[in-house]
C-alpha positions, 0 to 999 in steps of 0.5 A, a space after each residue: 900714806 896707802 889712806 891718802 891716795 885713796 882717798 885721792 883715787 876715790 875724789 879721781 873716781 868722782 869727779 871723772 863721773 860727774 863733770 860730765 854729768 854736770 855739762 850735760 845738765 848746763 844748758 847751753 842758750 840757742 843762737 835762736 830760739 826755733 820756732 815752727 808754724 803748721 799751716 793746716 790747709 796747705 798741710 806743711 810746717 813754717 820756720 818762722 824766721 827773718 825771712 819769714 818775716 821779711 815776707 809777711 812785711 811785703 805781705 802786709 804791705 802789698 794788703 795795706 795792711 800795718 804792721 800787727 806780729 802774726 800771732 797777734 793776728 785773726 785765724 783769717 789774715 794768718 790762713 790768706 797769708 798763707 795763701 798768699 806764701 805759697 803763690 810768691 815764694 822766695 827767689 834766692 
């Protein structure tokens, strides 16, 4: 009986250490992947989220351009967008 009790205590101790480790190692799905873009001219970062995407689409309409993903745009167009963006902030 003493041997069984000792074995159960050992298993309980191993489980007590293993459970928190396994829970920390288990990745949790993120609600949204955060993308940050560095604006070299203004030396600041911008989070690319839904609000920024709407502003980017407004920019494309204002410039009479067809939609193309920001990362696919030429660097010159990206720089022009950030200049426009700083002159046209959100009015929330």
